[in-house]
N, C-alpha and C positions, 0 to 999 in steps of 0.2 A: 557323343565324341565331342563337340565345341565347348561345351561345357568344359571338361574335363582339362583342354589345354587352355581356358581360361581361367582356369581354378590354380592350373599348373603356373601359365604366367605370373599372376598373383601371388603368389606364395614364394616364387624365387624373387619378384620384386622387391615382395614386403619383406620376407626372411633375409634374401642377401643385405638391403639395404642396414635391416636392423642388427646384423649383425658384424656390419662393419662399422656402427656405432659401438658397438662393445670391443671390437679391436681396436680402433682408435683410441677409446676413452682408455685402455689399457695399455696403450701406446704414450699416450699424456701423463700418465702416471708413473710412466719409468724414463720422464726426460721433464728437463728443466727450460725455465727461457723463454725465448721466442719460439725454441722446437715445441714444447709442452703447448703454449699456446695456437699457434699450429693444426695440433692435432685435437686438440679440444673445440676448435672450429669447425674441421672439418668433422669429426664427432655429430656438432651437432646438426650439420646442413644437410648429411645423409641422414642423419633419425628424420627430419622431416621430410624430404624425401620419400622415403619407404611409409608414410602416416596414411597418405589414401590408399595403399593397397589394402592394410590392413582393415581400414575403415570401411570398402569396399566388401573385405571378406565377413565381417563383421554384421555388414546390413544382409549380407545373404545368407547370414545364418541366426539371423533374428537377434543377435547378440547386441541389445541393444543400449545397454549398459556399457559394454564395452566399446559400443557405435561412438557414444558418448566423451567416452575418455579421448578418443582419437581428435576428436573438436574441441572436445574443453579444453583437453591437455596440450594442443598446439601453441600455443601461446606461452606454455612453459617453455618448449622447447626451442622458443624464439627468444625469450627472456634468457638461457643458457644458453646461447650465439651471441647476446649481445652482450652479456658478463663476459666468455670469453675473447669476445671482438673488443671490447672497451674495458674490460678489467672489472670488480666489485665495486660493486655502488648500490643506491638503494632499488628496492624493488617497487615497479610499479604496480599499486593495490587491484587494479583494474582484472591484470593477469591471473589474479588470484580469483578474483571475484568471476572471470568468465569462466573457468575452469572450473571451479565449484558449482556453480548457475548452469554449465552444461550437463554435469554429470547429475545432479540430479533432477535433470528432463529428462536422461536418460533412463535414470530408476522409474520416474513414475510413469514414462512411454513403458520400461518392462512388465512394472505391473500392472499395469494394463491390457497387455497382450497377451500376459501370461496368467492374468488373473491372482496376484500377488507374486510372492517369493516363496517358489516350492517348486523349483527345479535345481539340479544340481548347477546346469550351467551357470545359474543366476548366482548362485553363491559363488561358482567360481572366477566370474565376472567381478562381485564384489570385491573380490582378496585381487585380484587383477587392477581393480581401479584405485583400491585403497594405497596397497602399495605400490602402484607404477606414477601414481601424483605424489607422493611423499618423496619416492625413488626420484624423481626427472627434478622435484624443488630442490631436494636435498646436495645431488651431482651437482647442481645449477650452481648454489653456495658452496661448493667444492666439501661437503660435508661427506665423512670418509662411510657414515651409514646411510646414507643413498644407494650403496652397494646394494648392502645386505637387504636395505629392500627390493631393489632389483631381484636378487635373488627368490623373493616369494612373490615378484611379480612373473619370473619367466619358469618357477614352480607350479602356477595354479595354471599359467597359460598352456604351458605340455599338459597339462592333464586336461585341461578345455579341448584345446584344437585332437589331441589323440582321440577325443572320444566320437570328434566331429571328421573325424578322417583326413585332415589337414597335416598328414608325414612329413612333408618336407619343411613347414614352418616349427613341426615338431622338435624335428633334428635339429633346426635352428638355435631353438628354447636353449637344448643340450651341448652345442657346441659355444653357448652364448654364455653359460655359467663360469667354462675355464675364462673368459674374457673376465667376466664380472671379479669372481676371486682372485683372479690378477690383478686385478684394477684397485682392489679392495688392498691388498695388501701392501702393494706396492704404495698406496696412497699414504697408509699407515705408517710405513718404514720411511718416508718422505717426511712426512710431518714431526715424526719423531728428531729426528737430524735438527 
């Protein structure tokens, strides 16, 4: 029973903050100026706050590739926050190197733990990692295509989490689709102006 409530608390924590991230990104694409900047800042802050819950869930499930994404992708989240706070600028190369190195380590641990890439969950994790890293990086750079990569991230996550019985997180993925699509559509519309 205690495990159920721990998993429930982690799902509410991680899923809630990740859904807020998508909601705030959607709001940022509907506004301009200082309001837009403020929504983007909050979107990155809540994303970062949700990372530990996701990392714990992925560790529990031995989803080593996805776990590595949580740790390796976190510098990209701070990059997004820095860009939102101070505006666009030169990207520190070490952030990219940390993300790639950490994901490579997670992939090696997963291959060792499972004796190769031979499970559906590993394949889904690879899709999650690739699309999430690209999505976060492109959204941080304010490229609309980052939202399309996020759609793949959430589709893959939905499948993985559903297989593992994390129904609250699966529902959160579905809810996030609407916010991601809205953010994409509004950014495309804003960039055409």
